[in-house]
C-alpha positions in Angstrom: -104.0 -93.9 -55.8 -101.5 -91.0 -55.6 -101.9 -87.7 -53.9 -101.0 -84.9 -56.4 -101.7 -81.8 -54.3 -103.3 -80.4 -51.2 -105.0 -77.0 -51.4 -107.4 -74.7 -49.7 -110.3 -76.4 -51.5 -109.3 -80.0 -50.9 -107.0 -82.8 -52.0 -106.2 -84.0 -55.5 -105.5 -87.7 -56.2 -104.6 -89.4 -59.4 -106.5 -92.6 -60.0 -107.7 -95.0 -62.7 -111.3 -95.2 -63.9 -112.1 -97.9 -66.4 -108.5 -97.7 -67.6 -108.4 -93.9 -67.9 -106.2 -91.6 -65.9 -108.4 -89.4 -63.8 -108.1 -86.8 -61.0 -110.3 -87.0 -58.0 -110.8 -83.8 -56.1 -112.0 -84.4 -52.6 -113.4 -81.5 -50.6 -112.3 -82.6 -47.2 -114.1 -81.6 -44.0 -113.0 -78.3 -42.5 -112.8 -78.6 -38.7 -113.0 -74.8 -38.1 -116.5 -74.6 -39.7 -119.9 -75.5 -38.1 -120.5 -79.1 -39.4 -123.9 -78.3 -41.0 -122.4 -75.3 -42.8 -119.3 -77.2 -43.8 -121.4 -80.0 -45.4 -123.6 -77.5 -47.3 -120.6 -75.5 -48.6 -118.7 -78.6 -49.7 -121.7 -80.0 -51.6 -122.5 -76.6 -53.2 -119.0 -76.0 -54.4 -118.5 -79.5 -55.7 -121.6 -79.3 -57.9 -120.9 -75.7 -58.9 -117.4 -76.6 -60.1 -118.9 -79.4 -62.3 -121.3 -76.9 -63.8 -118.6 -74.4 -64.4 -116.4 -76.9 -66.2 -119.3 -77.9 -68.4 -120.1 -74.3 -69.2 -116.5 -73.4 -70.0 -116.2 -76.5 -72.3 -119.4 -75.5 -74.1 -117.9 -72.1 -74.6 -114.9 -73.6 -76.5 -112.4 -73.8 -73.6 -110.2 -76.8 -73.1 -110.7 -78.1 -69.6 -111.0 -81.4 -67.8 -114.0 -83.7 -68.7 -116.1 -84.4 -65.6 -116.9 -88.1 -65.3 -118.5 -88.3 -61.9 -119.8 -86.0 -59.2 -120.7 -87.1 -55.7 -121.5 -84.9 -52.6 -117.9 -84.0 -51.9 -115.8 -85.5 -54.8 -115.4 -84.6 -58.4 -113.7 -87.0 -60.8 -112.4 -85.6 -64.0 -109.9 -86.4 -66.8 -106.2 -86.1 -66.0 -104.4 -83.5 -68.1 -100.9 -84.5 -68.8 -98.8 -81.4 -69.2 -96.9 -78.6 -67.6 -98.2 -75.5 -65.8 -98.2 -72.3 -67.8 -96.1 -71.0 -64.8 -93.2 -73.0 -66.4 -93.9 -71.7 -69.9 -94.9 -68.1 -69.3 -92.3 -66.6 -71.7 -94.1 -68.2 -74.6 -96.2 -65.4 -76.2 -98.3 -67.7 -78.2 -99.4 -69.7 -75.1 -100.1 -66.4 -73.3 -102.3 -65.3 -76.2 -104.2 -68.6 -76.2 -104.7 -68.2 -72.4 -106.2 -64.8 -73.0 -108.5 -66.2 -75.7 -109.6 -68.9 -73.2 -110.5 -66.3 -70.6 -112.3 -64.3 -73.3 -114.5 -67.3 -74.2 -115.2 -68.0 -70.5 -116.2 -64.4 -69.9 -118.4 -64.4 -73.0 -120.3 -67.2 -71.3 -120.3 -65.3 -67.9 -118.0 -67.9 -66.4 -115.7 -66.4 -63.8 -112.7 -68.5 -62.7 -112.0 -66.8 -59.4 -108.3 -67.9 -59.3 -107.1 -67.3 -62.8 -103.3 -67.6 -62.5 -100.5 -69.2 -64.4 -100.7 -72.0 -61.8 -104.3 -72.9 -63.0 -103.5 -73.1 -66.7 -101.8 -76.2 -68.2 -100.0 -76.7 -71.5 -100.2 -80.2 -73.0 -97.7 -82.0 -75.3 -99.4 -80.5 -78.3 -98.9 -77.0 -76.9 -102.7 -76.6 -76.2 -103.9 -74.5 -73.3 -106.1 -76.1 -70.7 -107.9 -74.2 -67.8 -108.1 -76.2 -64.5 -109.4 -75.8 -61.0 -112.7 -73.9 -61.1 -113.2 -74.4 -57.3 -113.4 -70.7 -56.6 -115.4 -69.8 -59.7 -118.9 -68.8 -60.4 -121.3 -67.5 -63.0 -121.4 -63.7 -63.2 -122.0 -60.9 -65.7 -120.4 -58.4 -63.3 -117.5 -56.4 -64.8 -115.6 -56.3 -61.4 -115.8 -60.1 -61.1 -114.2 -60.4 -64.6 -111.7 -57.7 -64.0 -110.4 -59.6 -60.9 -109.8 -62.7 -63.2 -107.6 -60.4 -65.4 -105.9 -58.8 -62.4 -105.0 -62.2 -60.9 -103.4 -63.2 -64.2 -101.6 -59.9 -64.5 -100.1 -60.3 -61.1 -99.2 -63.9 -61.8 -97.4 -63.1 -65.0 -95.2 -60.5 -63.4 -94.2 -58.2 -66.3 -95.7 -56.0 -68.9 -94.5 -58.0 -71.9 -96.1 -61.2 -70.8 -99.3 -59.4 -69.7 -99.4 -57.7 -73.1 -99.3 -61.0 -74.9 -102.1 -62.3 -72.7 -104.2 -59.2 -73.3 -103.8 -59.6 -77.1 -105.9 -62.8 -76.7 -108.3 -61.5 -74.1 -109.3 -58.6 -76.3 -111.3 -61.0 -78.4 -113.9 -60.7 -75.6 -116.5 -58.1 -76.9 -116.6 -56.3 -73.5 -112.9 -56.5 -72.8 -112.5 -52.7 -73.0 -115.1 -52.3 -70.2 -113.5 -55.0 -68.1 -110.1 -53.4 -68.5 -111.6 -50.0 -67.6 -112.9 -51.6 -64.4 -109.5 -53.2 -63.8 -107.9 -49.7 -63.8 -110.5 -48.6 -61.3 -109.6 -51.5 -59.0 -105.9 -50.7 -59.3 -106.6 -47.1 -58.5 -108.4 -48.1 -55.4 -105.2 -50.1 -54.4 -107.1 -53.1 -53.3 -109.8 -55.6 -54.4 -112.2 -57.7 -52.6 -111.9 -61.4 -53.2 -115.1 -62.5 -54.8 -117.7 -64.8 -53.1 -118.8 -67.7 -55.3 -122.0 -66.9 -57.2 -123.4 -69.9 -59.0 -126.5 -70.3 -61.1 -129.1 -72.7 -59.6 
């Protein structure tokens, strides 16, 4: 069992399950929260993430396969690759990332933390979306615009962002989302979304 990363949402460990390499995401207890609320949030977010991964996969997006879900842990396939963060000058990969978000938004799946650090590229140069821990289901244009805004800020320059948008424009409502994004940027701020999950 090897600890891969620690984040705001929990700890990631690499393990073996029936001979397969898997990642176990453990939503650890938060001492600053009221225990009953902490327990409820951890359970809700763990199950919501599993539903989001399934919905994204059903929409044609490459993302980890969920093998097991318990109250506070999610076990999913290990993706062997590099973060898009390390390959963000590759226009084809950026277009594929845009297409992945277009498919997710077509299914009203909002990632909530869509950055180059939450997209992986495998050895076959395929794009995988990971870590749906802050995601939710929403048809709201602002929710979707924030996904685009987060990637725009992550990519850091107009050329990269343009390549990403060339893929995202496959989403039928991309023009409306980008219009809302311009509104958000004019306001000079945005409100980090609260998770909204379908029951």
